[in-house]
N, C-alpha and C positions, 0 to 999 in steps of 0.2 A: 587403879586406872581412873576411876571416877574422880578421885581427889586431884590427880594430875590435870585432868581436863578443867576442873573448877579453878584450880590455881592459875592455869594458863589463861582462862577467860578473865580472871580477876586482874592479872598483870596487864592484859590487853586493855581493859577498861581503865586502869590506872594510867597507862601511857596515853590513852586518848584524852583523859581528863587533864593531865598535865600539859599536853601539847595544846589543848584548847585554852587552858589557863594562860600559857605563855604566849599564845598567838592572839586569840580573839579578845580575851578579857584583860590582858596586861595593862593597857592604859587606864582602864577603869579601876583595877585593883590598886595601881600606883596612886591614882588620884584620891581614892578613898583613904588609903593609909597615910600618904604624905600630906595631902592638903586638908582633908576633912578629919584626920586623926582617928580613924576607925581602928579598932583592934581586929585581929584576924578572925575571931569568932563573929564579930559584927559584919565583917566583909562576907563571911560564909553565909550568914543569915540574909544579907542583902542580895547576894547572887541567887540564893534559893528562892527568895520571895519575888524579886523583880525580873529575873532572867531564867528561872526554872533550871538552874544549873547547880546541882548538889555536889559539893566537894568538901572534904574535911579541912578544918582550919589548920591542921598540922601540915598538910600538903601546901597550902597557901604560904605558911610561914617558911617551909623548906625551900620553896621556889621563889620567894620574894627577892632575894639578892639578884637572881637572874632576871626577874621581872623589872626590877629597878634599873639594872644595867641596860636592858633592852629599850626601855622607855627613854632613858637618858641618851642613848645612842640615836634613837629616832629624833629626839629634840635637837641634838647636835647636827644631824643630817639636814633637818628642815632649816636650821639657821644657816648652814652652808649654802643651801640652794637659794635662800632669800638673799644672801649677801652677793651671790653671783649675778643677780638681776639688778 
């Protein structure tokens, strides 16, 4: 019983971290990896040091394709809005 509760809490925390990573920190992670050529462990250390956000570098690596797609979609949407004006 205790183990099930612990595993459920762990999964909830993992979902929260991944949603925060995809939402709030996506542009920052994209910029660090794409433009400043940080490795995923360096991104992990940067987030822990400067943003008090502790996350495993393997989670960043696993979510990076989604982060990249999200940021590129945002860039495209901004270009579309600018071209409309």
